[in-house]
C-alpha positions as MATLAB code, in Angstrom:
seq = 'MQKSFLLGIDLGTSGCKMTVFDFEGNVIAANTRTYRTYYPQTGHVEQDANEWWEVVCEGIQYILQHNAVEPGQIAAIGVDGTSWACLPVDREGKPLRQVMLWLDRRADEQARWMKELAGEERLIALSGNPVDAAYITPKMLWIKQNEPEIYKKAYKFLQSNGFIVFKLTGEFSQDYSQGYGFSFFNISKGCWDEKVSDQLGISLDLMSPLFDCHQVVGTVTEKAARESGLVPGIPVVAGGLDAACCTLGAGVIHPGQTQEQGGQSGGMSILVDRPLIHPRLILGYHVIPGRWLLQGGTVGGGGALRWFSEQLGTYEQQLARETGRNPYEIMDKEAEEIAPGSGGLIFLPYMAGERSPIWDSKARGVFFGLSYEKTRAHMIRAVMEGVGFALLHNLKTAEEAGAYVKDLNSVGGAANSRIWTQIKADITNKSINVPGADYATTLGAAILAGVGTGIYGSFDEAVKTTVQIRRVHSPAPDNHRIYMGYYQLYRELYENLKDSFSKLYKLAK';
ca = [
      12.090  -22.865  -24.547;
       9.708  -20.066  -25.527;
       9.436  -17.164  -23.085;
       5.712  -16.951  -22.462;
       5.100  -15.562  -18.984;
       5.762  -12.689  -16.595;
       6.111  -13.112  -12.833;
       4.792  -10.429  -10.483;
       5.717  -10.524   -6.796;
       3.712   -8.399   -4.370;
       5.244   -8.048   -0.913;
       2.271   -6.773    1.067;
       1.741   -5.915    4.714;
       0.028   -9.160    5.650;
       1.557  -11.515    3.101;
       3.121  -12.078   -0.290;
       1.261  -12.770   -3.507;
       3.061  -14.279   -6.484;
       1.310  -14.380   -9.843;
       2.328  -15.701  -13.245;
       0.654  -13.921  -16.180;
       0.724  -14.557  -19.887;
       1.471  -11.548  -22.060;
      -2.276  -10.774  -22.390;
      -2.601  -10.368  -18.628;
      -4.367  -13.671  -17.980;
      -3.555  -15.338  -14.667;
      -1.757  -18.624  -15.308;
      -0.860  -19.440  -11.711;
      -0.883  -17.730   -8.343;
       0.104  -18.393   -4.771;
      -0.327  -16.328   -1.634;
       1.590  -16.860    1.579;
       1.696  -15.045    4.883;
       4.473  -14.071    7.252;
       4.480  -12.949   10.836;
       4.245   -9.403   12.127;
       5.927   -8.660   15.442;
       4.865   -6.126   18.075;
       7.767   -6.012   20.565;
       6.472   -2.834   22.240;
       3.605   -0.389   21.928;
       4.103    1.472   18.662;
       6.741   -0.973   17.372;
       5.630   -2.976   14.320;
       8.194   -5.209   12.608;
       8.689   -8.068   10.179;
      11.621  -10.321    9.365;
      13.064   -9.709    5.886;
      14.514  -13.224    5.821;
      10.964  -14.530    6.241;
       9.975  -12.408    3.236;
      12.550  -14.199    1.095;
      11.616  -17.622    2.467;
       7.966  -16.984    1.587;
       8.890  -15.764   -1.904;
      10.957  -18.904   -2.541;
       8.252  -21.199   -1.169;
       5.580  -19.526   -3.285;
       7.591  -19.686   -6.499;
       8.497  -23.322   -5.874;
       4.831  -24.153   -5.299;
       3.794  -22.454   -8.530;
       6.445  -24.255  -10.547;
       5.622  -27.639   -9.001;
       1.824  -27.456   -9.178;
       1.142  -25.598  -12.429;
       1.957  -25.870  -16.107;
       4.755  -23.346  -15.766;
       8.369  -24.129  -16.482;
      10.988  -21.792  -14.976;
      12.515  -21.333  -18.424;
       9.215  -19.875  -19.669;
       9.404  -16.851  -17.366;
      10.591  -13.902  -19.430;
      11.004  -11.307  -16.683;
      10.192  -10.543  -13.044;
       8.742   -7.449  -11.362;
       8.552   -6.877   -7.618;
       6.481   -4.427   -5.622;
       6.453   -3.832   -1.899;
       4.933   -1.932    0.993;
       5.838    1.664    1.642;
       8.168    3.139    4.239;
       9.907   -0.085    5.205;
      13.157    0.659    6.993;
      15.698   -2.141    6.568;
      19.434   -1.675    7.224;
      21.636   -4.316    5.585;
      25.367   -5.028    5.506;
      27.608   -5.224    2.415;
      26.350   -8.738    1.685;
      22.740   -7.572    1.863;
      22.104   -9.365    5.154;
      19.491   -7.682    7.368;
      20.978   -6.158   10.506;
      17.654   -6.005   12.336;
      13.981   -6.608   11.749;
      12.155   -4.357    9.303;
      10.350   -1.348   10.752;
       7.015   -1.264    8.881;
       4.892    1.686    7.826;
       2.683    0.967   10.843;
       5.626    1.539   13.201;
       5.227    4.744   15.251;
       8.295    4.687   17.515;
      10.052    7.592   15.763;
       7.671   10.393   16.798;
      10.467   12.144   18.718;
      12.817   11.990   15.732;
      10.124   13.411   13.455;
       9.645   16.364   15.826;
      13.413   16.918   15.907;
      13.563   16.972   12.107;
      10.862   19.636   11.968;
      12.726   21.810   14.464;
      16.137   21.367   12.840;
      15.359   21.603    9.140;
      11.942   23.284    9.165;
       8.728   21.420    8.429;
       7.684   23.636    5.522;
      11.091   23.258    3.899;
      11.006   19.457    4.160;
       7.463   19.299    2.802;
       8.375   21.553   -0.124;
      11.367   19.316   -0.928;
       9.901   15.851   -0.446;
       6.246   16.639   -1.134;
       5.259   14.828    2.031;
       4.589   15.432    5.714;
       7.257   14.825    8.317;
       5.831   11.886   10.196;
       7.077    8.898   12.169;
       5.604    6.541    9.571;
       8.169    7.670    6.971;
      11.657    6.216    6.640;
      13.911    9.127    7.626;
      12.712    9.378   11.263;
      13.145    5.601   11.554;
      16.722    5.834   10.280;
      17.398    8.484   12.903;
      15.775    6.328   15.571;
      18.171    3.484   14.714;
      21.099    5.909   14.703;
      20.208    7.149   18.188;
      18.962    3.956   19.809;
      20.902    1.222   17.976;
      24.192    2.946   17.071;
      26.097   -0.304   16.487;
      23.567   -1.407   13.892;
      23.655    1.998   12.230;
      27.471    1.887   12.016;
      27.352   -1.555   10.375;
      24.698   -0.502    7.850;
      25.886   -0.451    4.248;
      22.511    0.387    2.691;
      18.949    1.021    3.767;
      16.643   -0.983    1.517;
      12.953   -0.885    0.694;
      10.831   -4.021    0.705;
      10.945   -4.564   -3.057;
      14.603   -3.525   -3.138;
      15.471   -6.314   -0.710;
      13.762   -8.995   -2.816;
      15.366   -7.590   -5.979;
      18.736   -7.867   -4.207;
      18.042  -11.463   -3.172;
      17.190  -12.293   -6.793;
      20.025  -10.403   -8.501;
      22.700   -9.542   -5.930;
      22.352   -5.864   -6.923;
      21.344   -2.948   -4.690;
      18.662   -0.621   -6.039;
      16.319    2.165   -5.027;
      13.370    2.791   -7.318;
      11.924    6.279   -7.821;
       8.397    5.443   -6.621;
       9.692    4.533   -3.135;
      11.845    7.662   -2.892;
       8.999    9.612   -1.342;
       9.623    7.849    1.965;
      12.747    9.969    2.495;
      12.550   13.611    3.598;
      15.771   14.364    1.692;
      14.416   13.094   -1.652;
      13.612   15.885   -4.124;
      10.152   14.951   -5.391;
      10.291   17.431   -8.282;
      13.724   16.528   -9.631;
      13.932   12.867   -8.627;
      17.243   13.022   -6.781;
      18.704   13.097   -3.284;
      19.267   16.476   -1.610;
      22.739   16.394   -0.104;
      22.301   19.596    1.923;
      19.266   18.258    3.778;
      20.734   14.790    4.286;
      23.911   16.365    5.688;
      21.855   18.586    7.986;
      20.002   15.555    9.295;
      23.257   13.642    9.723;
      22.480   10.923    7.178;
      25.105    9.998    4.604;
      23.904    9.499    1.031;
      26.298    6.542    0.876;
      23.549    4.647    2.691;
      21.277    5.009   -0.340;
      21.270    2.604   -3.276;
      21.489    3.760   -6.915;
      18.208    5.150   -8.259;
      16.401    3.167  -10.967;
      13.312    3.718  -13.074;
      10.743    1.216  -11.900;
      10.742   -0.646  -15.229;
      14.536   -0.589  -15.530;
      16.362   -3.921  -15.398;
      18.551   -4.054  -12.268;
      20.096   -7.446  -12.965;
      19.287  -11.076  -13.615;
      18.522  -14.029  -11.393;
      21.743  -15.376   -9.912;
      22.781  -19.000   -9.596;
      22.254  -18.813   -5.817;
      18.777  -17.275   -6.128;
      17.858  -19.884   -8.745;
      18.839  -22.728   -6.408;
      16.810  -21.270   -3.549;
      13.710  -20.306   -5.509;
      13.452  -22.886   -8.286;
      13.918  -20.271  -11.005;
      16.582  -20.453  -13.685;
      19.566  -18.094  -13.790;
      19.520  -15.170  -16.154;
      15.886  -14.031  -15.899;
      15.803  -10.192  -16.015;
      14.503   -8.486  -12.865;
      13.315   -4.870  -12.933;
      13.512   -2.474   -9.987;
       9.771   -2.587   -9.344;
       8.154   -0.120   -7.007;
       5.637    0.843   -4.394;
       2.736   -1.600   -4.060;
       0.132    1.174   -4.307;
       1.776    2.538   -7.462;
       1.994   -0.911   -9.062;
      -1.617   -1.484   -8.108;
      -2.482    1.820   -9.761;
      -0.768    0.685  -12.954;
      -2.457   -2.729  -12.776;
      -5.800   -0.958  -12.427;
      -5.187    0.798  -15.739;
      -4.417    4.247  -14.317;
      -1.775    5.754  -16.611;
      -3.158    9.174  -17.636;
      -3.617   12.399  -15.645;
      -6.862   12.560  -13.679;
      -7.327    8.815  -13.579;
      -7.566    7.515  -10.012;
      -7.113    4.199   -8.287;
      -9.023    3.356   -5.105;
      -7.359    0.786   -2.899;
      -9.293   -1.682   -0.783;
      -6.589   -3.918    0.622;
      -5.459   -4.289    4.232;
      -5.155   -0.510    4.253;
      -7.185    1.882    2.126;
      -6.723    5.028    0.127;
      -6.556    6.563   -3.304;
      -3.949    7.479   -5.903;
      -4.660   10.329   -8.315;
      -2.355   10.463  -11.339;
      -0.987   13.965  -11.991;
       1.489   15.235  -14.579;
       3.226   17.624  -12.192;
       4.127   17.422   -8.497;
       1.065   18.749   -6.626;
       1.981   19.105   -2.967;
      -0.477   19.094   -0.087;
       0.899   18.954    3.465;
      -1.672   16.347    4.521;
      -1.400   14.038    1.525;
       1.274   11.768    0.115;
       3.086   12.607   -3.102;
       5.283   10.107   -4.872;
       6.462    9.151   -8.311;
       4.252    6.839  -10.272;
       5.975    3.720  -11.563;
       5.618    5.399  -14.981;
       8.369    7.961  -15.654;
       7.284   11.600  -15.681;
       4.119   10.954  -13.695;
       3.299   11.458  -10.035;
       0.652   10.062   -7.705;
      -1.106   12.286   -5.190;
      -2.133    9.746   -2.613;
      -4.273    9.422    0.439;
      -3.270    6.469    2.554;
      -5.547    5.299    5.337;
      -5.005    2.705    8.037;
      -8.607    1.527    7.884;
      -9.372   -0.485    4.774;
     -10.075   -4.153    4.345;
      -8.184   -4.630    7.605;
     -11.020   -2.983    9.566;
     -13.558   -5.509    8.314;
     -11.055   -8.300    8.799;
     -10.701   -7.236   12.442;
     -14.471   -7.291   12.820;
     -14.682  -10.736   11.278;
     -11.943  -12.155   13.502;
     -13.093  -10.584   16.770;
     -16.868  -10.180   16.469;
     -17.849  -12.347   13.503;
     -18.246  -15.718   15.247;
     -21.775  -16.107   13.875;
     -20.726  -15.472   10.268;
     -17.728  -17.765   10.580;
     -19.829  -20.581   12.010;
     -22.470  -20.141    9.300;
     -19.723  -20.174    6.688;
     -18.397  -23.492    8.013;
     -21.890  -24.996    7.987;
     -22.806  -23.829    4.500;
     -19.443  -23.795    2.719;
     -19.761  -20.071    2.026;
     -17.244  -17.294    2.532;
     -17.848  -15.348    5.778;
     -17.283  -12.074    3.932;
     -20.048  -12.960    1.473;
     -22.344  -13.509    4.453;
     -21.363  -10.137    5.907;
     -22.095   -8.535    2.534;
     -25.630   -9.953    2.582;
     -26.152   -8.674    6.116;
     -24.915   -5.195    5.173;
     -27.247   -5.088    2.164;
     -30.253   -5.371    4.495;
     -29.308   -2.148    6.307;
     -30.212    1.268    4.899;
     -27.568    3.924    4.158;
     -26.380    5.521    7.377;
     -26.534    2.230    9.317;
     -29.442    3.416   11.417;
     -27.388    6.263   12.891;
     -24.236    4.232   13.605;
     -20.904    5.769   12.575;
     -17.527    4.034   12.607;
     -14.164    5.822   12.790;
     -11.726    3.387   11.101;
      -8.606    4.539   12.956;
      -7.612    1.069   14.132;
      -3.862    1.799   14.296;
      -3.880    5.559   14.345;
      -4.563    7.239   11.036;
      -2.467    8.456    8.169;
      -3.786   11.004    5.698;
      -5.267   13.436    5.986;
      -5.350   13.719    9.800;
      -1.942   12.162   10.582;
      -2.769   11.228   14.136;
      -0.971    8.182   15.510;
      -3.031    8.368   18.700;
      -6.443    8.149   17.004;
      -8.384    4.933   17.563;
     -11.406    3.122   16.159;
     -14.824    4.185   17.416;
     -18.401    2.994   17.023;
     -20.624    6.026   17.650;
     -24.385    5.642   18.035;
     -24.673    2.146   19.493;
     -28.054    1.273   20.966;
     -30.008   -1.851   21.867;
     -31.632   -2.128   18.457;
     -28.294   -2.202   16.636;
     -27.167   -5.548   15.271;
     -23.966   -6.940   13.879;
     -25.366   -6.095   10.453;
     -25.523   -2.420   11.429;
     -21.935   -2.619   12.647;
     -20.744   -4.335    9.459;
     -22.316   -1.678    7.255;
     -20.990    1.068    9.541;
     -17.450   -0.296    9.101;
     -17.888   -0.221    5.316;
     -19.277    3.307    5.437;
     -16.529    4.538    7.775;
     -13.885    3.369    5.314;
     -15.843    5.157    2.575;
     -15.894    8.373    4.621;
     -12.108    8.138    5.057;
     -11.782    7.839    1.268;
     -13.991   10.895    0.719;
     -11.970   12.882    3.269;
      -8.845   12.239    1.187;
     -10.546   13.069   -2.124;
     -11.796   16.389   -0.769;
      -8.343   17.161    0.587;
      -6.850   16.443   -2.857;
      -9.190   19.031   -4.377;
      -7.482   21.638   -2.185;
      -4.248   20.854   -4.080;
      -5.983   21.162   -7.456;
      -6.466   17.441   -8.130;
      -9.992   16.556   -9.234;
     -11.360   13.102   -9.914;
     -14.210   12.078  -12.223;
     -14.209    8.365  -11.504;
     -12.131    5.733   -9.760;
     -10.742    2.308  -10.609;
     -11.167    0.108   -7.544;
      -8.892   -2.796   -6.690;
      -7.972   -4.925   -3.709;
      -9.979   -7.540   -1.884;
     -12.697   -5.055   -0.879;
     -13.465   -4.432   -4.562;
     -14.865   -7.975   -4.727;
     -17.685   -6.792   -2.462;
     -20.414   -5.283   -4.624;
     -22.170   -3.670   -1.667;
     -18.965   -2.127   -0.284;
     -17.997   -0.775   -3.708;
     -21.497    0.671   -4.168;
     -21.306    2.304   -0.726;
     -18.035    3.994   -1.739;
     -19.599    5.161   -5.030;
     -22.590    6.614   -3.163;
     -20.447    8.333   -0.521;
     -17.972    9.864   -2.988;
     -20.566   10.536   -5.703;
     -18.099    9.052   -8.196;
     -18.487    6.164  -10.601;
     -16.247    3.269   -9.629;
     -14.810    0.891  -12.230;
     -13.661   -2.543  -11.123;
     -10.999   -4.323  -13.181;
      -9.554   -7.642  -12.064;
      -9.510   -6.731   -8.384;
      -7.474   -9.570   -6.920;
      -4.389   -9.345   -9.113;
      -4.005   -5.666   -9.979;
      -0.874   -5.187   -7.880;
       1.036   -8.190   -9.203;
      -0.181   -7.323  -12.702;
       1.323   -3.865  -12.296;
       4.639   -5.410  -11.251;
       4.469   -7.786  -14.224;
       3.696   -4.902  -16.608;
       6.840   -3.125  -15.387;
       8.834   -6.251  -16.198;
       7.176   -6.513  -19.618;
       7.820   -2.877  -20.556;
      11.358   -2.994  -19.174;
      12.274   -5.981  -21.331;
      10.502   -4.810  -24.486;
       7.618   -7.264  -24.432;
       5.330   -4.227  -24.550;
       6.330   -1.209  -26.593;
       4.766    1.252  -24.144;
       2.685    1.472  -20.989;
      -0.349    2.341  -23.138;
       0.110   -0.844  -25.120;
       0.596   -2.877  -21.944;
      -2.581   -1.580  -20.287;
      -4.690   -1.975  -23.444;
      -3.438   -5.551  -23.705;
      -3.825   -6.646  -20.081;
      -6.436   -4.574  -18.159;
     -10.179   -5.188  -18.508;
     -12.985   -3.391  -16.623;
     -15.384   -6.012  -15.246;
     -17.977   -3.906  -13.372;
     -19.063   -0.274  -13.091;
     -20.833    1.133  -10.012;
     -22.690    4.414  -10.544;
     -23.539    6.573   -7.511;
     -27.131    6.828   -6.291;
     -27.922   10.556   -5.759;
     -30.445    9.915   -2.948;
     -27.952    7.799   -1.029;
     -25.255   10.434   -1.530;
     -27.459   13.104    0.037;
     -28.025   10.883    3.055;
     -24.333   10.177    3.387;
     -23.327   13.849    3.306;
     -25.101   14.430    6.617;
     -23.315   11.493    8.173;
     -20.006   12.560    6.645;
     -20.170   15.939    8.344;
     -20.795   14.208   11.669;
     -17.945   11.782   10.906;
     -15.616   14.767   10.521;
     -16.913   16.424   13.693;
     -16.424   13.268   15.738;
     -12.700   13.193   15.150;
     -12.287   16.874   15.943;
     -14.284   16.443   19.164;
     -12.360   13.310   20.166;
      -8.857   14.433   19.182;
      -7.841   15.491   22.698;
      -9.494   12.415   24.193;
      -7.493   10.160   21.879;
      -4.302   11.766   23.165;
      -5.359   11.291   26.798;
      -6.297    7.666   26.133;
      -2.937    7.047   24.511;
      -1.119    8.258   27.619;
      -3.290    6.159   29.922;
      -2.836    3.018   27.868;
       0.959    3.262   27.459;
];
């Protein structure tokens, strides 16, 4: 049977997307499934890795049963996953506890201890990243101190994509793009630092072998084939970070090119050809060898508007049911009727604390400027603008490190909104290109599989073959001038509220 397709698996924060592409990047079949997120205590955010695998198997089975895709036609598989997932497993790859997600903030104390013991500046210089509870190393130390029996049983600590790759192949792997989650990973040399790991009391035996993201780790096993509906022997590459795969799927492969992410979370990824370190940004390897991504990762993205829709969007949801429309399309129309600046309403999108560049786990969402004349439409546009301000804050911070951006390639669900994309273009004063927004991440994973198995001769060839720009949004200078006044106030609001956020956190514990 002719090998005609590539399978990309995207293990996201809120669910898993599985997409089958032909070699030209056309979507042949797709399925998205969700899994539960658990909040056992304040600051604890977890998922069940076994549920990840169940969802992956269910999605693949659905695709194979309901589409013109035979398992023998799949040439290779690529997997991407969320960042900073902390998953200890035993020698058989069985999870020893639930996964601590990137949203998990329980390891603040361990992060502070790391700074005191090893020196914050030293760790930043080595790893290229801040020392923060969101990263993996503090979480490992939290398990070591609070769940010592689990830590003793741990054979490896796996990333999200690494776990699915193991379930498919039976092989342990750690890709380079996810290495940035560890404070003892040398971001310049691409290797573990034994001195720092020893100082922190973490054995490098707990780490899996390092793989290039497009490197074949193994092939689908008989057991995985039975559970998923695939056939044995399909090559599986290491895959990588979801944001990095999304960046590749957006066509960002050369220095200076930038991907803007509008998924559950938000942010940007600027491709650089050398490791540019900024203490308030995220630096990791791209999924392309010899390239790095200077990233700004925000908590508030599409998830902020989703929260609004679920909690305050009863009207839009009811209208959607009556008319057969999408509630987000209705919210777009409402936002379009409001002028830039939302009538003096500003939204701080810190719905679960905030990552870069403020790194404040205690920050919270705020509507500032509410008055009787404000409507839901004002609030909807303010949410969109607040996310845009968070993006601009990261772009301006990146300039401090010497990374400058001319335009952005926008992907994720938010990129489907023309008004939201235009707002971001106006706020940043950058042109925004929109490729196939819904499948960029799984396309990036599929491209890795295609390059790793020789279907594409290079990443340039792969992108030219598979990525197409569908829309371009140019900034409106008048709107940008308006937004700059609001942006300055947006920045001032956080600084003025910083101490209040901390007090609120203590009261609400």
